[in-house]
PyMOL CGO cylinders between C-alpha atoms (Angstrom):
from pymol import cmd
from pymol.cgo import CYLINDER

trace = [
    CYLINDER, -8.02, 41.72, -17.10, -5.54, 38.83, -17.57, 0.3, 1, 1, 1, 1, 1, 1,
    CYLINDER, -5.54, 38.83, -17.57, -7.09, 35.37, -17.65, 0.3, 1, 1, 1, 1, 1, 1,
    CYLINDER, -7.09, 35.37, -17.65, -5.15, 34.07, -14.64, 0.3, 1, 1, 1, 1, 1, 1,
    CYLINDER, -5.15, 34.07, -14.64, -6.49, 36.93, -12.48, 0.3, 1, 1, 1, 1, 1, 1,
    CYLINDER, -6.49, 36.93, -12.48, -10.09, 36.09, -13.35, 0.3, 1, 1, 1, 1, 1, 1,
    CYLINDER, -10.09, 36.09, -13.35, -9.59, 32.79, -11.49, 0.3, 1, 1, 1, 1, 1, 1,
    CYLINDER, -9.59, 32.79, -11.49, -9.22, 34.80, -8.29, 0.3, 1, 1, 1, 1, 1, 1,
    CYLINDER, -9.22, 34.80, -8.29, -12.59, 36.46, -8.84, 0.3, 1, 1, 1, 1, 1, 1,
    CYLINDER, -12.59, 36.46, -8.84, -14.14, 33.00, -8.88, 0.3, 1, 1, 1, 1, 1, 1,
    CYLINDER, -14.14, 33.00, -8.88, -11.97, 31.35, -6.24, 0.3, 1, 1, 1, 1, 1, 1,
    CYLINDER, -11.97, 31.35, -6.24, -12.02, 34.02, -3.51, 0.3, 1, 1, 1, 1, 1, 1,
    CYLINDER, -12.02, 34.02, -3.51, -15.82, 34.21, -3.01, 0.3, 1, 1, 1, 1, 1, 1,
    CYLINDER, -15.82, 34.21, -3.01, -16.03, 30.41, -2.98, 0.3, 1, 1, 1, 1, 1, 1,
    CYLINDER, -16.03, 30.41, -2.98, -13.24, 30.23, -0.39, 0.3, 1, 1, 1, 1, 1, 1,
    CYLINDER, -13.24, 30.23, -0.39, -14.95, 32.90, 1.72, 0.3, 1, 1, 1, 1, 1, 1,
    CYLINDER, -14.95, 32.90, 1.72, -18.21, 30.95, 1.64, 0.3, 1, 1, 1, 1, 1, 1,
    CYLINDER, -18.21, 30.95, 1.64, -16.43, 27.69, 2.58, 0.3, 1, 1, 1, 1, 1, 1,
    CYLINDER, -16.43, 27.69, 2.58, -14.66, 29.40, 5.48, 0.3, 1, 1, 1, 1, 1, 1,
    CYLINDER, -14.66, 29.40, 5.48, -17.91, 30.98, 6.70, 0.3, 1, 1, 1, 1, 1, 1,
    CYLINDER, -17.91, 30.98, 6.70, -19.67, 27.59, 6.64, 0.3, 1, 1, 1, 1, 1, 1,
    CYLINDER, -19.67, 27.59, 6.64, -16.71, 25.98, 8.40, 0.3, 1, 1, 1, 1, 1, 1,
    CYLINDER, -16.71, 25.98, 8.40, -16.70, 28.57, 11.17, 0.3, 1, 1, 1, 1, 1, 1,
    CYLINDER, -16.70, 28.57, 11.17, -20.48, 28.48, 11.64, 0.3, 1, 1, 1, 1, 1, 1,
    CYLINDER, -20.48, 28.48, 11.64, -20.37, 24.68, 12.05, 0.3, 1, 1, 1, 1, 1, 1,
    CYLINDER, -20.37, 24.68, 12.05, -17.64, 24.85, 14.67, 0.3, 1, 1, 1, 1, 1, 1,
    CYLINDER, -17.64, 24.85, 14.67, -19.68, 26.83, 17.17, 0.3, 1, 1, 1, 1, 1, 1,
    CYLINDER, -19.68, 26.83, 17.17, -23.04, 26.31, 18.80, 0.3, 1, 1, 1, 1, 1, 1,
    CYLINDER, -23.04, 26.31, 18.80, -25.67, 23.63, 18.62, 0.3, 1, 1, 1, 1, 1, 1,
    CYLINDER, -25.67, 23.63, 18.62, -25.62, 21.57, 15.42, 0.3, 1, 1, 1, 1, 1, 1,
    CYLINDER, -25.62, 21.57, 15.42, -28.39, 19.19, 14.36, 0.3, 1, 1, 1, 1, 1, 1,
    CYLINDER, -28.39, 19.19, 14.36, -27.38, 15.57, 13.84, 0.3, 1, 1, 1, 1, 1, 1,
    CYLINDER, -27.38, 15.57, 13.84, -27.89, 14.60, 10.21, 0.3, 1, 1, 1, 1, 1, 1,
    CYLINDER, -27.89, 14.60, 10.21, -26.83, 10.99, 9.85, 0.3, 1, 1, 1, 1, 1, 1,
    CYLINDER, -26.83, 10.99, 9.85, -26.92, 10.82, 6.04, 0.3, 1, 1, 1, 1, 1, 1,
    CYLINDER, -26.92, 10.82, 6.04, -24.93, 14.03, 5.70, 0.3, 1, 1, 1, 1, 1, 1,
    CYLINDER, -24.93, 14.03, 5.70, -22.31, 12.79, 8.15, 0.3, 1, 1, 1, 1, 1, 1,
    CYLINDER, -22.31, 12.79, 8.15, -22.00, 9.46, 6.34, 0.3, 1, 1, 1, 1, 1, 1,
    CYLINDER, -22.00, 9.46, 6.34, -21.62, 11.32, 3.03, 0.3, 1, 1, 1, 1, 1, 1,
    CYLINDER, -21.62, 11.32, 3.03, -18.91, 13.52, 4.54, 0.3, 1, 1, 1, 1, 1, 1,
    CYLINDER, -18.91, 13.52, 4.54, -17.05, 10.48, 5.84, 0.3, 1, 1, 1, 1, 1, 1,
    CYLINDER, -17.05, 10.48, 5.84, -17.16, 8.97, 2.34, 0.3, 1, 1, 1, 1, 1, 1,
    CYLINDER, -17.16, 8.97, 2.34, -16.06, 12.20, 0.66, 0.3, 1, 1, 1, 1, 1, 1,
    CYLINDER, -16.06, 12.20, 0.66, -13.14, 12.74, 3.04, 0.3, 1, 1, 1, 1, 1, 1,
    CYLINDER, -13.14, 12.74, 3.04, -12.10, 9.11, 2.59, 0.3, 1, 1, 1, 1, 1, 1,
    CYLINDER, -12.10, 9.11, 2.59, -12.12, 9.43, -1.21, 0.3, 1, 1, 1, 1, 1, 1,
    CYLINDER, -12.12, 9.43, -1.21, -10.18, 12.70, -1.05, 0.3, 1, 1, 1, 1, 1, 1,
    CYLINDER, -10.18, 12.70, -1.05, -7.64, 11.11, 1.30, 0.3, 1, 1, 1, 1, 1, 1,
    CYLINDER, -7.64, 11.11, 1.30, -7.16, 8.08, -0.95, 0.3, 1, 1, 1, 1, 1, 1,
    CYLINDER, -7.16, 8.08, -0.95, -6.81, 10.25, -4.07, 0.3, 1, 1, 1, 1, 1, 1,
    CYLINDER, -6.81, 10.25, -4.07, -4.27, 12.50, -2.37, 0.3, 1, 1, 1, 1, 1, 1,
    CYLINDER, -4.27, 12.50, -2.37, -2.36, 9.46, -1.10, 0.3, 1, 1, 1, 1, 1, 1,
    CYLINDER, -2.36, 9.46, -1.10, -2.23, 8.02, -4.62, 0.3, 1, 1, 1, 1, 1, 1,
    CYLINDER, -2.23, 8.02, -4.62, -1.15, 11.37, -6.03, 0.3, 1, 1, 1, 1, 1, 1,
    CYLINDER, -1.15, 11.37, -6.03, 1.50, 11.65, -3.31, 0.3, 1, 1, 1, 1, 1, 1,
    CYLINDER, 1.50, 11.65, -3.31, 3.13, 8.36, -4.25, 0.3, 1, 1, 1, 1, 1, 1,
    CYLINDER, 3.13, 8.36, -4.25, 5.27, 10.07, -6.89, 0.3, 1, 1, 1, 1, 1, 1,
    CYLINDER, 5.27, 10.07, -6.89, 6.91, 12.10, -4.13, 0.3, 1, 1, 1, 1, 1, 1,
    CYLINDER, 6.91, 12.10, -4.13, 7.17, 10.16, -0.87, 0.3, 1, 1, 1, 1, 1, 1,
    CYLINDER, 7.17, 10.16, -0.87, 7.53, 13.31, 1.29, 0.3, 1, 1, 1, 1, 1, 1,
    CYLINDER, 7.53, 13.31, 1.29, 4.01, 14.34, 0.31, 0.3, 1, 1, 1, 1, 1, 1,
    CYLINDER, 4.01, 14.34, 0.31, 2.60, 10.93, 1.25, 0.3, 1, 1, 1, 1, 1, 1,
    CYLINDER, 2.60, 10.93, 1.25, 4.46, 11.05, 4.56, 0.3, 1, 1, 1, 1, 1, 1,
    CYLINDER, 4.46, 11.05, 4.56, 3.04, 14.50, 5.31, 0.3, 1, 1, 1, 1, 1, 1,
    CYLINDER, 3.04, 14.50, 5.31, -0.46, 13.33, 4.44, 0.3, 1, 1, 1, 1, 1, 1,
    CYLINDER, -0.46, 13.33, 4.44, -0.27, 10.17, 6.56, 0.3, 1, 1, 1, 1, 1, 1,
    CYLINDER, -0.27, 10.17, 6.56, 1.28, 12.02, 9.48, 0.3, 1, 1, 1, 1, 1, 1,
    CYLINDER, 1.28, 12.02, 9.48, -1.54, 14.54, 9.31, 0.3, 1, 1, 1, 1, 1, 1,
    CYLINDER, -1.54, 14.54, 9.31, -4.17, 11.78, 9.15, 0.3, 1, 1, 1, 1, 1, 1,
    CYLINDER, -4.17, 11.78, 9.15, -2.75, 10.16, 12.29, 0.3, 1, 1, 1, 1, 1, 1,
    CYLINDER, -2.75, 10.16, 12.29, -2.64, 13.48, 14.18, 0.3, 1, 1, 1, 1, 1, 1,
    CYLINDER, -2.64, 13.48, 14.18, -6.11, 14.35, 12.89, 0.3, 1, 1, 1, 1, 1, 1,
    CYLINDER, -6.11, 14.35, 12.89, -7.48, 11.00, 14.05, 0.3, 1, 1, 1, 1, 1, 1,
    CYLINDER, -7.48, 11.00, 14.05, -6.13, 11.61, 17.55, 0.3, 1, 1, 1, 1, 1, 1,
    CYLINDER, -6.13, 11.61, 17.55, -7.63, 15.10, 17.52, 0.3, 1, 1, 1, 1, 1, 1,
    CYLINDER, -7.63, 15.10, 17.52, -10.93, 13.65, 16.26, 0.3, 1, 1, 1, 1, 1, 1,
    CYLINDER, -10.93, 13.65, 16.26, -11.08, 11.24, 19.20, 0.3, 1, 1, 1, 1, 1, 1,
    CYLINDER, -11.08, 11.24, 19.20, -10.44, 14.15, 21.57, 0.3, 1, 1, 1, 1, 1, 1,
    CYLINDER, -10.44, 14.15, 21.57, -13.08, 16.19, 19.77, 0.3, 1, 1, 1, 1, 1, 1,
    CYLINDER, -13.08, 16.19, 19.77, -15.71, 13.47, 20.23, 0.3, 1, 1, 1, 1, 1, 1,
    CYLINDER, -15.71, 13.47, 20.23, -14.89, 13.22, 23.93, 0.3, 1, 1, 1, 1, 1, 1,
    CYLINDER, -14.89, 13.22, 23.93, -15.36, 16.98, 24.33, 0.3, 1, 1, 1, 1, 1, 1,
    CYLINDER, -15.36, 16.98, 24.33, -18.62, 17.09, 22.36, 0.3, 1, 1, 1, 1, 1, 1,
    CYLINDER, -18.62, 17.09, 22.36, -21.93, 17.40, 24.22, 0.3, 1, 1, 1, 1, 1, 1,
    CYLINDER, -21.93, 17.40, 24.22, -25.20, 15.90, 23.03, 0.3, 1, 1, 1, 1, 1, 1,
    CYLINDER, -25.20, 15.90, 23.03, -28.50, 17.68, 23.63, 0.3, 1, 1, 1, 1, 1, 1,
    CYLINDER, -28.50, 17.68, 23.63, -32.12, 17.46, 22.58, 0.3, 1, 1, 1, 1, 1, 1,
    CYLINDER, -32.12, 17.46, 22.58, -33.53, 20.65, 21.10, 0.3, 1, 1, 1, 1, 1, 1,
    CYLINDER, -33.53, 20.65, 21.10, -37.34, 20.88, 21.02, 0.3, 1, 1, 1, 1, 1, 1,
    CYLINDER, -37.34, 20.88, 21.02, -37.27, 22.30, 17.49, 0.3, 1, 1, 1, 1, 1, 1,
    CYLINDER, -37.27, 22.30, 17.49, -34.17, 20.73, 15.88, 0.3, 1, 1, 1, 1, 1, 1,
    CYLINDER, -34.17, 20.73, 15.88, -34.25, 17.36, 17.63, 0.3, 1, 1, 1, 1, 1, 1,
    CYLINDER, -34.25, 17.36, 17.63, -31.01, 15.63, 18.55, 0.3, 1, 1, 1, 1, 1, 1,
    CYLINDER, -31.01, 15.63, 18.55, -28.06, 18.02, 18.42, 0.3, 1, 1, 1, 1, 1, 1,
    CYLINDER, -28.06, 18.02, 18.42, -24.39, 18.07, 19.28, 0.3, 1, 1, 1, 1, 1, 1,
    CYLINDER, -24.39, 18.07, 19.28, -22.29, 20.95, 20.54, 0.3, 1, 1, 1, 1, 1, 1,
    CYLINDER, -22.29, 20.95, 20.54, -18.72, 20.71, 19.22, 0.3, 1, 1, 1, 1, 1, 1,
    CYLINDER, -18.72, 20.71, 19.22, -15.77, 21.98, 21.18, 0.3, 1, 1, 1, 1, 1, 1,
    CYLINDER, -15.77, 21.98, 21.18, -15.17, 25.52, 19.87, 0.3, 1, 1, 1, 1, 1, 1,
    CYLINDER, -15.17, 25.52, 19.87, -11.44, 25.47, 20.61, 0.3, 1, 1, 1, 1, 1, 1,
    CYLINDER, -11.44, 25.47, 20.61, -10.76, 22.53, 18.32, 0.3, 1, 1, 1, 1, 1, 1,
    CYLINDER, -10.76, 22.53, 18.32, -12.85, 24.06, 15.54, 0.3, 1, 1, 1, 1, 1, 1,
    CYLINDER, -12.85, 24.06, 15.54, -11.10, 27.40, 15.91, 0.3, 1, 1, 1, 1, 1, 1,
    CYLINDER, -11.10, 27.40, 15.91, -7.68, 25.72, 15.96, 0.3, 1, 1, 1, 1, 1, 1,
    CYLINDER, -7.68, 25.72, 15.96, -8.34, 23.78, 12.76, 0.3, 1, 1, 1, 1, 1, 1,
    CYLINDER, -8.34, 23.78, 12.76, -9.78, 26.82, 10.99, 0.3, 1, 1, 1, 1, 1, 1,
    CYLINDER, -9.78, 26.82, 10.99, -6.86, 29.08, 11.95, 0.3, 1, 1, 1, 1, 1, 1,
    CYLINDER, -6.86, 29.08, 11.95, -4.35, 26.37, 11.02, 0.3, 1, 1, 1, 1, 1, 1,
    CYLINDER, -4.35, 26.37, 11.02, -5.87, 25.83, 7.59, 0.3, 1, 1, 1, 1, 1, 1,
    CYLINDER, -5.87, 25.83, 7.59, -6.30, 29.53, 6.80, 0.3, 1, 1, 1, 1, 1, 1,
    CYLINDER, -6.30, 29.53, 6.80, -2.82, 30.34, 8.08, 0.3, 1, 1, 1, 1, 1, 1,
    CYLINDER, -2.82, 30.34, 8.08, -1.23, 27.63, 5.97, 0.3, 1, 1, 1, 1, 1, 1,
    CYLINDER, -1.23, 27.63, 5.97, -3.17, 28.63, 2.86, 0.3, 1, 1, 1, 1, 1, 1,
    CYLINDER, -3.17, 28.63, 2.86, -2.30, 32.30, 3.35, 0.3, 1, 1, 1, 1, 1, 1,
    CYLINDER, -2.30, 32.30, 3.35, 1.36, 31.49, 3.91, 0.3, 1, 1, 1, 1, 1, 1,
    CYLINDER, 1.36, 31.49, 3.91, 1.51, 29.29, 0.82, 0.3, 1, 1, 1, 1, 1, 1,
    CYLINDER, 1.51, 29.29, 0.82, -0.27, 31.97, -1.19, 0.3, 1, 1, 1, 1, 1, 1,
    CYLINDER, -0.27, 31.97, -1.19, 2.22, 34.67, -0.18, 0.3, 1, 1, 1, 1, 1, 1,
    CYLINDER, 2.22, 34.67, -0.18, 5.29, 32.48, -0.58, 0.3, 1, 1, 1, 1, 1, 1,
    CYLINDER, 5.29, 32.48, -0.58, 4.20, 30.64, -3.70, 0.3, 1, 1, 1, 1, 1, 1,
    CYLINDER, 4.20, 30.64, -3.70, 2.73, 33.58, -5.61, 0.3, 1, 1, 1, 1, 1, 1,
    CYLINDER, 2.73, 33.58, -5.61, 6.07, 34.71, -7.15, 0.3, 1, 1, 1, 1, 1, 1,
    CYLINDER, 6.07, 34.71, -7.15, 6.91, 31.10, -8.04, 0.3, 1, 1, 1, 1, 1, 1,
    CYLINDER, 6.91, 31.10, -8.04, 3.52, 30.58, -9.65, 0.3, 1, 1, 1, 1, 1, 1,
    CYLINDER, 3.52, 30.58, -9.65, 3.91, 33.71, -11.71, 0.3, 1, 1, 1, 1, 1, 1,
    CYLINDER, 3.91, 33.71, -11.71, 7.33, 32.55, -12.95, 0.3, 1, 1, 1, 1, 1, 1,
    CYLINDER, 7.33, 32.55, -12.95, 6.00, 29.06, -13.74, 0.3, 1, 1, 1, 1, 1, 1,
    CYLINDER, 6.00, 29.06, -13.74, 3.00, 30.56, -15.52, 0.3, 1, 1, 1, 1, 1, 1,
    CYLINDER, 3.00, 30.56, -15.52, 5.22, 32.73, -17.71, 0.3, 1, 1, 1, 1, 1, 1,
    CYLINDER, 5.22, 32.73, -17.71, 7.52, 29.77, -18.45, 0.3, 1, 1, 1, 1, 1, 1,
    CYLINDER, 7.52, 29.77, -18.45, 4.67, 27.40, -19.33, 0.3, 1, 1, 1, 1, 1, 1,
    CYLINDER, 4.67, 27.40, -19.33, 2.93, 30.05, -21.38, 0.3, 1, 1, 1, 1, 1, 1,
    CYLINDER, 2.93, 30.05, -21.38, 6.18, 30.65, -23.27, 0.3, 1, 1, 1, 1, 1, 1,
    CYLINDER, 6.18, 30.65, -23.27, 6.28, 26.95, -24.11, 0.3, 1, 1, 1, 1, 1, 1,
    CYLINDER, 6.28, 26.95, -24.11, 2.77, 27.16, -25.52, 0.3, 1, 1, 1, 1, 1, 1,
    CYLINDER, 2.77, 27.16, -25.52, 1.17, 25.02, -22.79, 0.3, 1, 1, 1, 1, 1, 1,
    CYLINDER, 1.17, 25.02, -22.79, -2.62, 25.46, -22.71, 0.3, 1, 1, 1, 1, 1, 1,
    CYLINDER, -2.62, 25.46, -22.71, -4.05, 26.28, -19.28, 0.3, 1, 1, 1, 1, 1, 1,
    CYLINDER, -4.05, 26.28, -19.28, -0.60, 27.22, -17.97, 0.3, 1, 1, 1, 1, 1, 1,
    CYLINDER, -0.60, 27.22, -17.97, -2.02, 29.11, -14.97, 0.3, 1, 1, 1, 1, 1, 1,
    CYLINDER, -2.02, 29.11, -14.97, -3.92, 26.11, -13.58, 0.3, 1, 1, 1, 1, 1, 1,
    CYLINDER, -3.92, 26.11, -13.58, -0.91, 23.83, -13.99, 0.3, 1, 1, 1, 1, 1, 1,
    CYLINDER, -0.91, 23.83, -13.99, 1.34, 26.33, -12.25, 0.3, 1, 1, 1, 1, 1, 1,
    CYLINDER, 1.34, 26.33, -12.25, -1.08, 26.65, -9.30, 0.3, 1, 1, 1, 1, 1, 1,
    CYLINDER, -1.08, 26.65, -9.30, -1.66, 22.94, -8.88, 0.3, 1, 1, 1, 1, 1, 1,
    CYLINDER, -1.66, 22.94, -8.88, 2.04, 22.12, -8.91, 0.3, 1, 1, 1, 1, 1, 1,
    CYLINDER, 2.04, 22.12, -8.91, 2.80, 24.90, -6.42, 0.3, 1, 1, 1, 1, 1, 1,
    CYLINDER, 2.80, 24.90, -6.42, 0.09, 24.03, -3.89, 0.3, 1, 1, 1, 1, 1, 1,
    CYLINDER, 0.09, 24.03, -3.89, 0.60, 20.28, -3.86, 0.3, 1, 1, 1, 1, 1, 1,
    CYLINDER, 0.60, 20.28, -3.86, 4.38, 20.26, -3.56, 0.3, 1, 1, 1, 1, 1, 1,
    CYLINDER, 4.38, 20.26, -3.56, 4.68, 20.95, 0.18, 0.3, 1, 1, 1, 1, 1, 1,
    CYLINDER, 4.68, 20.95, 0.18, 4.70, 18.15, 2.77, 0.3, 1, 1, 1, 1, 1, 1,
    CYLINDER, 4.70, 18.15, 2.77, 3.59, 20.64, 5.43, 0.3, 1, 1, 1, 1, 1, 1,
    CYLINDER, 3.59, 20.64, 5.43, 0.54, 21.61, 3.39, 0.3, 1, 1, 1, 1, 1, 1,
    CYLINDER, 0.54, 21.61, 3.39, -0.24, 17.93, 2.91, 0.3, 1, 1, 1, 1, 1, 1,
    CYLINDER, -0.24, 17.93, 2.91, 0.15, 17.46, 6.69, 0.3, 1, 1, 1, 1, 1, 1,
    CYLINDER, 0.15, 17.46, 6.69, -2.49, 20.14, 7.32, 0.3, 1, 1, 1, 1, 1, 1,
    CYLINDER, -2.49, 20.14, 7.32, -4.81, 18.61, 4.73, 0.3, 1, 1, 1, 1, 1, 1,
    CYLINDER, -4.81, 18.61, 4.73, -4.25, 15.16, 6.26, 0.3, 1, 1, 1, 1, 1, 1,
    CYLINDER, -4.25, 15.16, 6.26, -4.98, 16.60, 9.69, 0.3, 1, 1, 1, 1, 1, 1,
    CYLINDER, -4.98, 16.60, 9.69, -8.37, 17.81, 8.48, 0.3, 1, 1, 1, 1, 1, 1,
    CYLINDER, -8.37, 17.81, 8.48, -9.13, 14.54, 6.69, 0.3, 1, 1, 1, 1, 1, 1,
    CYLINDER, -9.13, 14.54, 6.69, -8.21, 12.40, 9.70, 0.3, 1, 1, 1, 1, 1, 1,
    CYLINDER, -8.21, 12.40, 9.70, -10.07, 14.67, 12.10, 0.3, 1, 1, 1, 1, 1, 1,
    CYLINDER, -10.07, 14.67, 12.10, -13.33, 14.77, 10.19, 0.3, 1, 1, 1, 1, 1, 1,
    CYLINDER, -13.33, 14.77, 10.19, -13.41, 11.06, 9.36, 0.3, 1, 1, 1, 1, 1, 1,
    CYLINDER, -13.41, 11.06, 9.36, -12.88, 10.12, 13.03, 0.3, 1, 1, 1, 1, 1, 1,
    CYLINDER, -12.88, 10.12, 13.03, -15.02, 12.94, 14.39, 0.3, 1, 1, 1, 1, 1, 1,
    CYLINDER, -15.02, 12.94, 14.39, -18.09, 12.19, 12.28, 0.3, 1, 1, 1, 1, 1, 1,
    CYLINDER, -18.09, 12.19, 12.28, -17.69, 8.44, 12.85, 0.3, 1, 1, 1, 1, 1, 1,
    CYLINDER, -17.69, 8.44, 12.85, -17.44, 9.05, 16.60, 0.3, 1, 1, 1, 1, 1, 1,
    CYLINDER, -17.44, 9.05, 16.60, -20.48, 11.35, 16.51, 0.3, 1, 1, 1, 1, 1, 1,
    CYLINDER, -20.48, 11.35, 16.51, -22.53, 8.67, 14.79, 0.3, 1, 1, 1, 1, 1, 1,
    CYLINDER, -22.53, 8.67, 14.79, -21.47, 6.02, 17.33, 0.3, 1, 1, 1, 1, 1, 1,
    CYLINDER, -21.47, 6.02, 17.33, -22.05, 8.26, 20.34, 0.3, 1, 1, 1, 1, 1, 1,
    CYLINDER, -22.05, 8.26, 20.34, -25.36, 9.48, 18.94, 0.3, 1, 1, 1, 1, 1, 1,
    CYLINDER, -25.36, 9.48, 18.94, -26.61, 5.88, 18.91, 0.3, 1, 1, 1, 1, 1, 1,
    CYLINDER, -26.61, 5.88, 18.91, -25.57, 5.53, 22.55, 0.3, 1, 1, 1, 1, 1, 1,
    CYLINDER, -25.57, 5.53, 22.55, -27.26, 8.85, 23.35, 0.3, 1, 1, 1, 1, 1, 1,
    CYLINDER, -27.26, 8.85, 23.35, -30.49, 7.68, 21.70, 0.3, 1, 1, 1, 1, 1, 1,
    CYLINDER, -30.49, 7.68, 21.70, -30.43, 4.40, 23.65, 0.3, 1, 1, 1, 1, 1, 1,
    CYLINDER, -30.43, 4.40, 23.65, -29.87, 6.29, 26.89, 0.3, 1, 1, 1, 1, 1, 1,
    CYLINDER, -29.87, 6.29, 26.89, -32.79, 8.59, 26.08, 0.3, 1, 1, 1, 1, 1, 1,
    CYLINDER, -32.79, 8.59, 26.08, -35.04, 5.59, 25.34, 0.3, 1, 1, 1, 1, 1, 1,
    CYLINDER, -35.04, 5.59, 25.34, -33.93, 3.95, 28.59, 0.3, 1, 1, 1, 1, 1, 1,
    CYLINDER, -33.93, 3.95, 28.59, -34.66, 7.11, 30.56, 0.3, 1, 1, 1, 1, 1, 1,
    CYLINDER, -34.66, 7.11, 30.56, -38.16, 7.47, 29.11, 0.3, 1, 1, 1, 1, 1, 1,
    CYLINDER, -38.16, 7.47, 29.11, -38.95, 3.78, 29.66, 0.3, 1, 1, 1, 1, 1, 1,
    CYLINDER, -38.95, 3.78, 29.66, -38.22, 4.03, 33.39, 0.3, 1, 1, 1, 1, 1, 1,
]
cmd.load_cgo(trace, "trace")
C-alpha cells in the first residue's frame, strides 16, 4: 500500500471517533465539568490565535477566520440562551444543549470537510506527485496541509466553531454560577 494511503487508515478512525463524540455531546443531558470547560476555552483560544497568525500570510484566510469567529460568537450567545440547566440526582448539575444548533454545526463541518475532500483530492494528488518528483520529504503531508488551509470558506467554518465554543462554554460557566446561586437561594427559603 502506498505511504500516503496509510495516512487515511489512521485519520479516518480518528475522525469517526471525533464526530461520534461531537454528536453525543450535542444531544441530551450533559454534566457540567468546570475544569474541562475552562481547558476547552483555552484550547480553542490557542487554536484560533495560531490559525490567525498562520492566516496573516494570506489575508483572505484571516478574514474568513475572523468572520467565522464573529458569527460563531453570535451563535454561541444564542446557544447559551437556549440551553436548559437541570439537577440530576446521579450526575449533579447538568445542562441540556439545544440539539438544533449542535446538529447544524456538525452537518456544516462534515459537509465542508467532505466537499473539500472531494474537490481537493485531485489537486492533492497532483501536488504530491510534483513534490515527490522534486525530492521533498513528507510530500503527502505538505500537499494535504496546503490544500486544506487555502480556502477562506473552510477557515470561516473553523472560525465559526472556535467562536461558538469559546462563547458557549464561557456562557455556560457564567450561567451555571447563577443557577447554583438560585438553587442555594431556593433551599435557604
